[in-house]
C-alpha positions as CSV (number, residue, x, y, z in Angstrom):
1,M,0.0,0.1,0.2
2,L,3.0,2.4,0.9
3,L,4.3,2.0,-2.5
4,R,1.0,2.2,-4.2
5,L,1.1,5.7,-2.0
6,C,4.6,6.8,-3.4
7,R,3.9,6.3,-7.0
8,R,1.6,7.8,-7.1
9,R,3.7,11.1,-5.9
10,V,1.5,11.7,-2.3
11,P,2.4,14.8,-0.2
12,A,5.3,14.1,1.9
13,P,3.0,15.0,5.3
14,A,0.4,13.1,3.8
15,V,3.0,10.1,4.1
16,V,4.6,10.7,7.6
17,I,0.8,11.0,8.7
18,L,-0.1,7.4,7.6
19,I,3.4,6.4,8.6
20,F,2.2,7.6,12.6
21,I,-1.3,6.3,12.5
22,L,0.5,2.2,11.7
23,L,3.2,2.6,14.4
24,F,-0.4,4.3,16.5
25,F,-1.3,0.6,15.9
26,A,1.0,-1.7,15.8
27,T,1.9,-0.1,19.8
28,L,-1.3,-0.7,20.3
29,Y,-1.4,-4.1,19.2
30,M,1.8,-5.1,20.6
31,L,0.3,-3.6,23.9
32,N,-2.1,-5.7,24.4
33,C,-0.3,-8.9,23.6
34,N,2.0,-8.3,26.8
35,M,-0.9,-8.0,28.6
36,T,-2.2,-11.6,26.9
37,Y,0.6,-12.7,28.0
38,E,0.9,-11.6,31.8
39,Q,-2.7,-13.0,32.3
40,Y,-1.5,-16.0,30.9
41,K,1.1,-16.6,33.3
42,L,-0.6,-15.8,35.9
43,L,-3.4,-18.2,35.0
44,E,-0.4,-20.9,34.3
45,K,1.1,-19.5,38.2
46,Q,-2.5,-20.6,39.8
47,K,-2.8,-23.3,38.3
48,S,-0.1,-25.0,39.0
49,I,0.1,-24.3,42.4
50,R,-3.7,-25.6,42.8
51,T,-3.0,-29.2,42.6
52,S,-5.1,-31.5,44.4
53,G,-4.3,-32.3,47.9
54,G,-5.9,-33.8,51.1
55,H,-8.6,-31.4,52.4
56,S,-11.8,-31.6,55.5
57,E,-14.6,-33.8,53.4
58,G,-16.8,-30.4,53.2
59,D,-14.3,-27.6,54.3
60,G,-13.5,-26.5,50.8
61,K,-14.4,-23.3,51.0
62,N,-12.1,-20.6,50.5
63,R,-9.1,-22.3,50.1
64,G,-6.4,-20.2,48.8
65,N,-2.6,-20.2,48.7
66,Q,0.1,-17.2,49.9
67,D,0.8,-17.4,45.6
68,T,-2.6,-15.4,45.3
69,V,-4.9,-12.8,47.0
70,T,-7.5,-15.2,47.5
71,A,-8.2,-14.4,51.4
72,K,-7.7,-18.4,53.3
73,E,-10.1,-19.4,55.2
74,F,-8.1,-20.1,59.0
75,E,-5.6,-18.0,60.7
76,A,-3.3,-18.7,63.4
77,F,0.1,-18.1,64.8
78,L,0.4,-21.4,65.6
79,V,-0.8,-24.8,64.3
80,V,-0.9,-27.9,65.3
81,L,-1.3,-31.0,63.2
82,I,-1.6,-34.8,64.7
83,M,-1.7,-37.8,62.5
84,T,-3.8,-40.6,63.6
85,G,-6.5,-43.3,62.2
86,P,-9.4,-43.4,62.3
87,K,-10.2,-46.1,64.6
88,Y,-8.2,-44.2,68.2
89,V,-10.7,-42.0,68.6
90,E,-9.9,-42.5,72.8
91,K,-6.1,-41.4,71.9
92,R,-7.7,-37.9,70.2
93,N,-10.4,-37.3,73.2
94,T,-7.0,-37.8,75.2
95,I,-5.5,-35.2,73.9
96,R,-8.1,-32.8,73.6
97,E,-9.3,-33.4,77.1
98,T,-5.7,-32.9,78.2
99,W,-2.6,-30.7,76.3
100,F,-4.9,-29.2,73.8
101,T,-6.7,-27.4,76.4
102,Y,-3.2,-25.1,76.5
103,G,-4.4,-23.3,72.9
104,D,-6.2,-20.3,72.8
105,E,-7.1,-18.4,69.7
106,N,-4.1,-18.0,68.2
107,V,-3.7,-21.4,68.1
108,L,-5.5,-23.9,65.7
109,Q,-5.2,-28.0,66.8
110,R,-6.5,-30.6,64.1
111,F,-6.4,-34.0,63.8
112,V,-5.4,-35.6,60.4
113,I,-6.5,-38.9,59.0
114,G,-7.3,-40.5,56.0
115,T,-11.0,-42.0,54.8
116,G,-9.9,-43.6,52.1
117,A,-11.3,-47.1,51.5
118,L,-13.2,-46.5,54.8
119,D,-16.9,-48.1,54.5
120,V,-19.8,-46.1,55.6
121,D,-20.6,-46.4,59.1
122,A,-16.7,-45.6,59.6
123,K,-17.0,-42.5,58.3
124,A,-20.0,-41.8,59.5
125,A,-18.7,-41.9,62.7
126,L,-15.9,-39.5,61.7
127,E,-18.0,-37.2,60.3
128,Q,-20.3,-37.3,63.4
129,E,-16.9,-36.5,66.1
130,N,-16.0,-33.9,63.8
131,E,-19.8,-32.2,63.9
132,E,-19.4,-32.9,67.9
133,N,-16.0,-31.3,68.2
134,G,-14.9,-29.9,64.7
135,D,-11.0,-30.7,64.7
136,L,-10.7,-33.3,62.1
137,L,-9.2,-32.9,59.1
138,L,-10.5,-35.9,56.6
139,M,-9.0,-36.7,53.7
140,P,-10.9,-38.2,51.4
141,D,-8.0,-39.2,48.7
142,L,-5.8,-40.9,50.9
143,Q,-6.5,-44.5,52.7
144,D,-4.6,-44.4,56.2
145,S,-1.9,-46.8,57.1
146,Y,1.9,-46.3,57.8
147,D,3.2,-46.9,54.6
148,A,1.4,-43.8,53.6
149,L,2.6,-41.1,56.4
150,P,5.0,-39.7,53.3
151,R,2.7,-39.1,51.6
152,K,0.2,-37.9,54.6
153,L,3.1,-35.6,55.2
154,L,3.0,-33.8,52.2
155,L,-1.1,-33.6,51.6
156,M,-1.7,-31.9,55.5
157,Y,1.3,-29.4,54.2
158,K,-0.2,-29.1,51.1
159,W,-4.2,-28.5,52.8
160,L,-2.0,-25.5,54.9
161,N,-0.1,-24.1,52.7
162,D,-3.5,-23.3,51.5
163,N,-6.0,-22.7,54.2
164,V,-4.1,-21.2,56.8
165,D,-2.8,-17.9,57.4
166,F,0.4,-19.3,59.7
167,K,3.7,-18.3,60.6
168,Y,4.1,-21.9,62.2
169,V,3.4,-25.3,62.9
170,L,4.3,-28.1,65.7
171,K,3.6,-31.8,63.8
172,G,3.2,-34.5,66.5
173,D,1.4,-37.9,66.8
174,D,-1.5,-39.6,68.5
175,D,1.1,-40.2,71.5
176,T,2.6,-37.0,71.9
177,F,1.9,-34.8,75.1
178,A,3.2,-31.0,74.1
179,R,3.5,-28.0,75.7
180,I,2.3,-25.3,73.3
181,D,1.8,-22.8,75.9
182,L,5.1,-22.6,76.2
183,I,5.7,-23.3,72.7
184,K,4.0,-20.6,71.2
185,E,6.1,-18.0,73.9
186,E,9.2,-19.2,73.1
187,L,8.4,-19.1,69.2
188,K,7.7,-15.5,69.6
189,G,11.2,-14.9,70.0
190,K,12.8,-17.3,67.3
191,S,13.1,-16.5,63.5
192,R,10.1,-16.8,61.4
193,Q,12.1,-17.9,58.3
194,R,13.8,-21.1,57.5
195,L,12.9,-22.7,61.1
196,Y,13.5,-26.2,61.5
197,W,13.3,-27.1,65.1
198,G,12.8,-30.6,66.9
199,F,15.5,-33.6,68.3
200,F,17.8,-34.2,65.4
201,N,19.7,-37.1,64.4
202,G,21.7,-37.1,62.1
203,R,23.6,-40.9,62.4
204,A,20.8,-43.3,62.0
205,R,22.1,-46.0,60.0
206,V,19.8,-46.7,57.1
207,K,17.0,-49.8,57.4
208,R,17.8,-52.3,55.0
209,R,15.0,-54.8,56.4
210,G,12.0,-55.3,58.4
211,P,9.6,-53.3,58.8
212,W,11.2,-50.1,58.2
213,Q,13.1,-50.9,55.2
214,E,13.9,-48.0,52.5
215,G,14.9,-50.3,49.4
216,E,15.0,-47.2,47.5
217,W,17.8,-44.8,49.8
218,V,20.8,-44.6,47.6
219,L,22.1,-41.5,49.0
220,C,24.7,-42.3,51.6
221,D,24.4,-45.4,54.2
222,Y,23.4,-42.8,56.9
223,Y,19.9,-41.2,56.8
224,L,20.8,-37.4,56.4
225,P,20.1,-35.2,59.6
226,Y,16.2,-34.8,60.4
227,A,14.2,-33.9,63.1
228,L,12.4,-37.3,65.1
229,G,8.7,-37.2,64.4
230,G,6.8,-37.6,67.3
231,G,7.2,-33.6,67.9
232,Y,9.3,-31.0,65.6
233,V,8.2,-27.4,64.3
234,L,8.4,-25.6,60.7
235,S,8.4,-22.1,59.8
236,A,5.4,-21.6,57.1
237,D,7.9,-20.7,54.5
238,L,9.6,-24.3,54.9
239,V,5.7,-25.5,54.8
240,Q,5.2,-23.4,51.9
241,F,8.2,-24.8,49.8
242,V,7.4,-28.4,50.3
243,A,3.6,-27.8,49.5
244,Q,4.3,-26.1,46.2
245,N,7.1,-29.0,45.2
246,M,5.1,-32.4,46.2
247,E,5.5,-33.1,43.1
248,W,9.1,-33.7,42.6
249,L,9.5,-34.9,46.3
250,K,10.2,-38.1,46.5
251,M,8.9,-40.2,49.5
252,Y,11.2,-42.9,51.5
253,H,9.4,-45.0,54.1
254,S,9.7,-42.5,57.1
255,E,7.7,-39.1,56.9
256,D,10.6,-37.7,59.2
257,V,13.6,-39.0,56.9
258,S,11.4,-37.3,54.5
259,L,11.2,-34.0,55.7
260,G,15.2,-34.0,56.6
261,T,16.0,-34.9,53.0
262,W,13.2,-32.6,50.7
263,L,14.8,-29.7,53.4
264,A,18.5,-30.9,53.1
265,P,19.9,-28.8,50.1
266,L,18.3,-25.5,51.7
267,E,19.2,-23.3,53.9
268,V,17.7,-23.9,56.6
269,R,18.1,-23.3,60.8
270,R,18.1,-26.4,62.0
271,E,17.5,-25.9,66.2
272,H,18.3,-28.8,68.0
273,D,16.7,-29.0,71.3
274,P,17.4,-31.8,74.0
275,R,13.7,-30.8,75.5
276,F,11.6,-32.6,72.2
277,D,12.0,-36.1,74.1
278,T,10.7,-37.2,70.9
279,E,13.0,-40.6,70.3
280,Y,11.9,-44.6,69.1
281,K,11.1,-44.3,73.5
282,S,11.2,-41.7,76.0
283,R,13.8,-40.7,77.9
284,G,11.5,-40.8,80.8
285,C,10.1,-37.3,82.2
286,S,11.6,-34.1,82.7
287,N,10.0,-30.7,83.9
288,Q,11.8,-28.6,81.3
289,Y,10.5,-31.1,78.6
290,L,8.3,-29.0,75.6
291,V,7.2,-32.9,73.8
292,T,7.0,-36.5,75.0
293,H,6.3,-38.6,72.9
294,K,5.4,-42.4,72.9
295,Q,3.1,-41.7,75.7
296,S,0.1,-43.6,77.0
297,E,-3.7,-42.2,77.7
298,D,-3.0,-43.0,81.5
299,Q,0.3,-41.4,81.1
300,M,-1.0,-38.5,79.5
301,R,-3.8,-37.5,82.1
302,E,-1.3,-37.5,84.3
303,K,1.1,-35.3,83.2
304,H,-1.8,-32.8,82.9
305,H,-2.9,-33.5,86.9
306,Q,0.7,-32.5,87.8
307,L,0.5,-29.3,85.8
308,Q,-2.8,-28.8,86.5
309,S,-1.8,-29.3,90.8
310,S,1.6,-28.1,91.1
311,G,2.5,-26.6,87.7
312,R,4.7,-29.2,87.0
313,L,5.0,-31.7,84.6
314,C,6.6,-34.5,86.0
315,H,5.5,-36.0,90.0
316,T,9.0,-37.0,90.2
317,E,11.4,-36.2,87.9
318,V,13.6,-39.5,85.7
319,Q,15.8,-39.5,83.2
320,N,15.9,-43.6,81.7
321,R,18.4,-43.2,79.0
322,M,20.4,-39.8,78.8
323,S,20.4,-37.0,76.0
324,Y,22.7,-35.3,73.3
325,T,22.9,-31.6,71.6
326,Y,24.0,-31.9,68.6
327,D,27.9,-31.4,66.9
328,W,27.5,-29.6,63.8
329,S,30.5,-28.7,63.9
330,G,31.8,-32.3,62.0
331,P,30.7,-34.9,60.5
332,P,26.7,-36.3,60.9
333,S,27.5,-39.4,62.1
334,K,29.5,-38.1,65.0
335,C,26.7,-36.2,65.7
336,C,25.5,-37.0,68.8
337,T,27.6,-38.2,72.0
338,R,25.2,-38.9,74.7
339,K,26.3,-37.2,78.1
340,E,25.1,-36.9,82.0
341,G,23.2,-33.2,82.4
342,I,21.3,-33.3,79.3
343,P,17.7,-33.4,79.8
């Protein structure tokens, strides 16, 4: 068109005006393309973080995450997530009657249960329990079992990241007793970024046989340092990392080993604390303990009674085995020398 105009010897000003008009419309077209591309990228990002995860049945409204402007359904300074099985209602009731009472409006507490493959009566019983207590996180896509614990961990952290505006999470089991009042107060003075707080082990040899065998572990002859799963605390940003990368994370047989491995390459504040009594059996009773694992229902009631009557955790302090502080300066296999005087 411009060539034909030139052949007809259109005056120079007309040519300039025509070129200006064409450039104007071309610029508008490019701006429109750029806006569309940005919108496309945003939509793709939102789709990528809305992967399917565990959530409470009938509890799917207002599910957001930290990458969108959607308001989250819950808000809490500290979230307590307890892994439990469908049939352990008495354990849950004991926790509700004892250390769950130490929470306040800034603490959100949930028992996490997979409901996949349950019969109608079992699901109805859990729904009734949730109706009465309002503290169950039911995962219909998960069949609860020991082997499913790493996936359960991923799904519950996905739910947490999507649905709760929080600062920290305390993960525990249904045989854990925790001083969440003291934990919450101590967290006010800790970092809110990259915190991984618990009782660490760096010298655990890889199990090659038995019920806990790791057939696919090829990283080294020891597990990477990890906080024992009976009770540990994570900051919200580490939960977000796990939740948003769950499709890339290798699941090992143990959920606490898996988490330690997932966080191993990150710049993380690992805080080993002997006040987390979370080994395979309890080291005893110390009034300094923040978390005590492997507790029976009677032991939980006794600790709760002692706290209510005397303000102390133990009727009599006892140490069944020595503890250790973690030496981060050497190799993990040399990390953990048990000594007297450590709770």
